[in-house]
C-alpha positions as CSV (number, residue, x, y, z in Angstrom):
1,X,22.1,-11.9,6.9
2,X,19.7,-10.4,4.3
3,X,20.1,-6.7,5.3
4,X,23.1,-4.7,4.5
5,X,25.0,-3.1,7.4
6,X,23.7,0.3,6.3
7,X,20.1,-0.9,6.3
8,X,20.5,-2.4,9.8
9,X,21.9,0.9,11.1
10,X,19.1,3.0,9.5
11,X,16.4,0.6,10.8
12,X,18.1,0.6,14.3
13,X,18.0,4.4,14.4
14,X,14.2,4.4,13.5
15,X,13.7,1.9,16.4
16,X,15.6,4.3,18.8
17,X,13.5,7.2,17.7
18,X,10.3,5.4,18.4
19,X,11.4,4.2,21.8
20,X,12.7,7.6,22.9
21,X,9.3,9.2,21.9
22,X,7.3,6.5,23.7
23,X,9.4,6.7,26.9
24,X,8.8,10.4,27.1
25,X,5.0,9.9,27.1
26,X,4.8,6.8,29.2
27,X,2.3,7.3,32.1
28,X,4.4,7.1,35.2
29,X,2.1,9.1,37.6
30,X,-1.6,8.3,37.3
31,X,-2.4,11.4,39.4
32,X,-1.5,13.5,36.4
33,X,-3.7,11.5,34.0
34,X,-5.8,13.5,31.5
35,X,-9.5,13.8,32.4
36,X,-11.6,11.0,30.9
37,X,-14.8,10.9,33.0
38,X,-17.0,9.0,30.5
39,X,-14.4,6.3,29.9
40,X,-13.9,5.9,33.6
41,X,-17.6,5.8,34.3
42,X,-18.2,3.0,31.7
43,X,-15.1,1.1,32.7
44,X,-16.4,0.9,36.3
45,X,-18.7,-1.9,35.0
46,X,-15.6,-4.0,34.2
47,X,-13.6,-3.2,37.4
48,X,-13.9,-6.8,38.6
49,X,-12.5,-8.1,35.3
50,X,-9.5,-5.8,35.6
51,X,-8.5,-7.0,39.0
52,X,-5.1,-8.6,38.8
53,X,-4.5,-7.2,35.3
54,X,-4.1,-3.5,36.1
55,X,-3.8,-1.6,39.4
56,X,-6.8,0.7,38.7
57,X,-9.0,2.1,36.0
58,X,-7.1,5.4,35.6
59,X,-3.9,3.4,34.9
60,X,-5.8,1.3,32.4
61,X,-7.1,4.4,30.6
62,X,-3.6,6.0,30.6
63,X,-2.0,2.8,29.2
64,X,-4.7,2.4,26.6
65,X,-4.0,6.0,25.5
66,X,-0.3,5.4,25.4
67,X,-0.7,2.3,23.3
68,X,-2.9,4.2,20.9
69,X,0.0,6.7,20.5
70,X,2.4,3.8,19.8
71,X,0.0,2.4,17.2
72,X,-0.1,5.9,15.6
73,X,3.7,6.2,15.6
74,X,4.1,2.7,14.1
75,X,1.4,3.2,11.5
76,X,2.3,6.7,10.4
77,X,6.0,6.8,10.7
78,X,7.9,3.6,11.6
79,X,6.5,1.1,9.1
80,X,6.8,3.7,6.3
81,X,10.4,4.6,7.1
82,X,11.5,1.0,7.4
83,X,9.8,0.2,4.1
84,X,11.7,3.0,2.4
85,X,15.0,1.7,3.8
86,X,14.3,-1.9,2.6
87,X,13.4,-1.0,-1.0
88,X,15.2,2.3,-1.5
89,X,11.8,3.9,-1.9
90,X,10.1,7.1,-0.8
91,X,6.7,8.5,-0.3
92,X,5.1,10.1,-3.4
93,X,2.1,12.5,-3.3
94,X,0.6,13.5,-6.6
95,X,-1.6,16.2,-5.3
96,X,-2.3,19.8,-6.1
97,X,-0.3,20.9,-3.1
98,X,2.7,18.5,-3.7
99,X,3.9,17.2,-7.0
100,X,0.7,18.3,-8.9
101,X,-2.2,16.2,-10.1
102,X,-1.6,13.7,-12.9
103,X,-4.0,12.9,-15.8
104,X,-6.3,10.1,-16.7
105,X,-8.5,9.8,-19.8
106,X,-12.3,10.1,-19.7
107,X,-12.5,6.5,-20.8
108,X,-10.3,5.3,-17.9
109,X,-12.4,7.3,-15.5
110,X,-15.6,5.8,-16.8
111,X,-14.1,2.3,-16.6
112,X,-13.1,2.9,-12.9
113,X,-16.6,4.1,-12.1
114,X,-18.0,0.9,-13.6
115,X,-15.5,-1.3,-11.7
116,X,-16.4,0.3,-8.4
117,X,-20.1,0.1,-9.1
118,X,-19.9,-3.5,-10.0
119,X,-17.9,-4.3,-6.9
120,X,-20.2,-2.3,-4.7
121,X,-23.2,-4.2,-5.9
122,X,-21.3,-7.5,-5.8
123,X,-22.2,-8.1,-9.5
124,X,-18.6,-8.8,-10.0
125,X,-15.7,-10.1,-7.8
126,X,-12.4,-8.2,-7.6
127,X,-10.1,-9.4,-10.3
128,X,-6.7,-7.7,-10.6
129,X,-5.9,-8.9,-14.1
130,X,-9.3,-8.0,-15.6
131,X,-9.2,-4.6,-13.9
132,X,-5.7,-3.8,-15.2
133,X,-6.7,-4.9,-18.7
134,X,-9.5,-2.3,-18.7
135,X,-7.8,0.7,-17.1
136,X,-4.2,0.3,-18.3
137,X,-4.9,0.9,-21.9
138,X,-4.2,3.9,-24.2
139,X,-7.1,5.5,-25.8
140,X,-8.0,8.7,-27.6
141,X,-10.6,10.1,-25.2
142,X,-9.9,13.5,-23.6
143,X,-7.6,13.8,-20.6
144,X,-9.0,14.8,-17.3
145,X,-7.3,15.9,-14.0
146,X,-6.9,12.9,-11.8
147,X,-7.9,13.0,-8.1
148,X,-5.3,13.6,-5.5
149,X,-3.5,10.4,-4.6
150,X,-0.4,9.3,-2.7
151,X,1.6,6.2,-2.2
152,X,3.2,5.5,1.2
153,X,6.0,3.5,-0.5
154,X,7.0,4.3,-4.1
155,X,10.0,3.2,-6.2
156,X,10.9,3.2,-9.9
157,X,12.9,0.4,-11.3
158,X,14.2,-0.3,-14.8
159,X,11.0,-1.9,-16.1
160,X,8.4,-1.2,-13.4
161,X,6.7,1.2,-11.0
162,X,5.8,-0.1,-7.6
163,X,3.4,1.8,-5.2
164,X,2.2,0.5,-1.9
165,X,-0.5,1.9,0.3
166,X,0.4,0.9,3.9
167,X,-2.8,0.3,5.9
168,X,-3.7,-0.3,9.5
169,X,-4.7,-3.9,10.1
170,X,-8.2,-2.7,11.2
171,X,-9.2,-0.1,8.6
172,X,-12.5,1.7,8.7
173,X,-15.5,-0.2,7.3
174,X,-15.9,2.3,4.4
175,X,-12.2,2.5,3.8
176,X,-11.8,-0.4,1.4
177,X,-14.1,1.1,-1.2
178,X,-12.4,4.5,-1.0
179,X,-8.9,3.0,-1.1
180,X,-9.7,0.7,-4.0
181,X,-10.9,3.6,-6.1
182,X,-7.8,5.6,-5.1
183,X,-5.6,2.8,-6.2
184,X,-7.4,2.3,-9.5
185,X,-7.1,6.0,-10.3
186,X,-3.5,6.0,-9.2
187,X,-2.6,3.1,-11.5
188,X,-4.4,4.8,-14.4
189,X,-2.5,8.0,-13.9
190,X,0.9,6.4,-13.4
191,X,0.3,4.4,-16.6
192,X,0.4,7.6,-18.6
193,X,3.3,9.2,-16.6
194,X,5.4,6.0,-16.9
195,X,4.0,4.7,-20.2
196,X,6.9,2.3,-20.9
197,X,6.8,0.5,-17.5
198,X,4.6,-2.0,-15.8
199,X,2.5,-0.5,-13.0
200,X,2.0,-2.3,-9.7
201,X,-0.1,-0.8,-6.8
202,X,-0.6,-2.9,-3.7
203,X,-2.3,-2.7,-0.3
204,X,0.3,-3.4,2.4
205,X,-0.5,-4.7,5.9
206,X,2.6,-4.9,8.2
207,X,1.4,-7.9,10.1
208,X,-1.6,-10.3,10.4
209,X,-3.5,-9.9,13.7
210,X,-5.5,-13.0,13.1
211,X,-2.4,-15.2,13.7
212,X,-2.4,-17.1,16.9
213,X,1.1,-16.8,18.4
214,X,0.6,-20.0,20.4
215,X,0.1,-22.1,17.3
216,X,1.7,-20.0,14.5
217,X,4.8,-18.0,13.9
218,X,4.1,-14.3,14.5
219,X,5.4,-13.5,11.1
220,X,3.0,-15.9,9.3
221,X,-0.2,-14.9,7.6
222,X,-3.4,-16.4,6.4
223,X,-4.6,-14.0,3.7
224,X,-8.0,-15.5,3.3
225,X,-8.7,-15.4,7.0
226,X,-7.2,-12.0,7.3
227,X,-9.3,-10.4,4.5
228,X,-12.3,-12.1,6.0
229,X,-11.7,-10.2,9.2
230,X,-11.9,-6.8,7.4
231,X,-15.3,-5.4,6.5
232,X,-15.8,-5.3,2.7
233,X,-12.2,-6.4,2.0
234,X,-13.2,-9.4,-0.1
235,X,-15.8,-7.3,-1.8
236,X,-13.3,-4.8,-3.2
237,X,-9.9,-6.3,-3.0
238,X,-8.3,-9.2,-4.9
239,X,-5.9,-11.4,-2.9
240,X,-3.0,-10.8,-5.3
241,X,-3.1,-7.0,-4.8
242,X,-2.6,-7.4,-1.1
243,X,0.7,-8.0,0.7
244,X,0.5,-9.1,4.3
245,X,3.1,-9.6,7.1
246,X,6.3,-11.4,6.0
247,X,5.0,-11.4,2.4
248,X,5.1,-7.5,2.5
249,X,8.5,-7.2,4.1
250,X,10.0,-9.9,1.9
251,X,8.7,-8.1,-1.2
252,X,10.2,-4.9,-0.1
253,X,13.6,-6.3,0.7
254,X,13.7,-8.9,-2.1
255,X,14.9,-11.5,0.5
256,X,13.4,-14.1,2.8
257,X,12.6,-13.9,6.5
258,X,12.7,-10.1,6.5
259,X,10.0,-9.6,9.2
260,X,12.0,-12.0,11.5
261,X,15.1,-9.9,11.1
262,X,13.2,-6.7,11.8
263,X,11.8,-8.2,15.0
264,X,15.4,-9.3,16.0
265,X,16.6,-5.8,15.6
266,X,13.7,-4.3,17.6
267,X,14.0,-6.9,20.4
268,X,17.8,-6.3,20.7
269,X,17.3,-2.6,21.3
270,X,13.9,-2.5,23.0
271,X,14.9,-3.8,26.4
272,X,14.2,-2.5,29.9
273,X,17.7,-1.0,29.9
274,X,17.1,1.0,26.7
275,X,16.9,4.4,28.3
276,X,20.0,4.0,30.4
277,X,21.9,2.8,27.4
278,X,20.6,5.6,25.2
279,X,21.8,8.1,27.8
280,X,25.3,6.6,27.5
281,X,25.2,7.5,23.8
282,X,24.3,11.1,24.7
283,X,27.2,11.4,27.2
284,X,30.3,12.6,25.3
285,X,32.6,11.7,28.2
286,X,31.7,8.0,27.6
287,X,33.1,7.9,24.1
288,X,36.4,6.3,25.1
289,X,34.7,3.8,27.4
290,X,34.5,0.1,26.3
291,X,30.7,0.1,27.1
292,X,30.2,2.9,24.5
293,X,31.7,1.0,21.6
294,X,30.1,-2.3,22.8
295,X,26.7,-0.5,22.7
296,X,27.4,0.8,19.2
297,X,28.0,-2.7,18.0
298,X,25.0,-4.1,19.8
299,X,22.7,-1.4,18.2
300,X,24.3,-1.6,14.7
301,X,25.5,2.0,14.8
302,X,28.4,1.5,12.4
303,X,28.8,5.1,11.4
304,X,29.4,6.3,15.0
305,X,31.6,3.2,15.6
306,X,33.8,4.3,12.6
307,X,34.2,7.8,14.2
308,X,35.2,6.3,17.5
309,X,37.7,4.0,16.0
310,X,39.3,7.0,14.2
311,X,38.9,9.4,17.1
312,X,42.7,10.3,17.4
313,X,42.9,11.1,13.7
314,X,39.8,13.2,13.8
315,X,41.0,15.1,16.9
316,X,44.2,15.9,15.2
317,X,42.3,17.5,12.3
318,X,40.2,19.8,14.5
319,X,41.9,22.9,13.3
320,X,39.0,25.3,13.4
321,X,36.4,26.4,16.0
322,X,33.6,25.1,13.8
323,X,35.1,21.6,13.6
324,X,35.7,21.5,17.4
325,X,32.1,22.5,18.0
326,X,30.8,19.8,15.7
327,X,33.1,17.3,17.3
328,X,31.6,18.1,20.7
329,X,28.0,17.7,19.6
330,X,26.1,14.7,20.9
331,X,25.7,11.8,18.5
332,X,22.0,11.6,19.3
333,X,19.6,14.5,20.2
334,X,16.9,14.3,22.8
335,X,14.4,12.9,20.3
336,X,16.6,10.0,19.3
337,X,17.7,11.4,16.0
338,X,21.2,10.6,14.9
339,X,23.2,13.7,14.0
340,X,24.1,12.9,10.4
341,X,25.4,16.5,9.7
342,X,28.0,16.0,12.4
343,X,28.9,12.6,11.1
344,X,29.6,13.8,7.6
345,X,31.7,16.8,8.8
346,X,33.9,14.5,10.9
347,X,34.0,11.7,8.3
348,X,35.5,14.2,5.8
349,X,38.4,14.7,8.2
350,X,39.6,11.1,7.7
């Protein structure tokens, strides 16, 4: 087992939050679908191809919209949160509205402009080592304010800074040039802020959509094939500044088979009985039932399990109205968030 029990619990809670949110928005009644007349009109041309696959075009539109919402949730929240859990990292935003802009030198800025121009015209191929040698150098030119930049995943270790920009597996065609310039400027700025540490800034892709599940493991990746599938990727990005699928997750966790373990956790929780099981965790009268603690074990909820196992001791310490009120709160709210405030209050009674 490569994850700690604490990591497994935190990841499980993120899975629960995603599922609760997506269950709330799942299209149960197609008569209440949002109006999409242009989509429906165009899809009429494919109605014969949809026979046997979906019941009707409005259902197809609703499901497509729902899946888009799932894609957004995974891309903007879930992958980022899980990455932070695995590497003990965080999101960093060096912007005028957040942590403030950093600085780069005029010479660095000119070097970055040359690199981007050369890559744009294909006069040079992307080369991570050469680019770093040019921009990660101290010089005496004036300092300038760096452009806003952020890193979805950021952590500082003893001898290095690691930043990762998590990307959708199908970025916009113009996105690679913009993102490459952002990463170059980010590395240059971090070089001055953390002058005694090595700077690493990667593109991270959570999975490889070019993998054929019938012939390959879903956690595998073919970086050459994958980058070939993205417009302008090979033009601007070197292979060794990209982390894909299991390579990304293993890098974050510093262990092997991380993506496989993530999928096991998700598949264990994401079953057709999820919602009924989740409602059990929201029912305080079920706390002493065997199915309650069985569910806590199944879903890796070790913190709540500890409270249940020490329930008699905790109840004996409920000496104030405030403590009793916190004890009677639900472990999970309607959005699937675990009540950590309640947990720490009750844990202190042990």
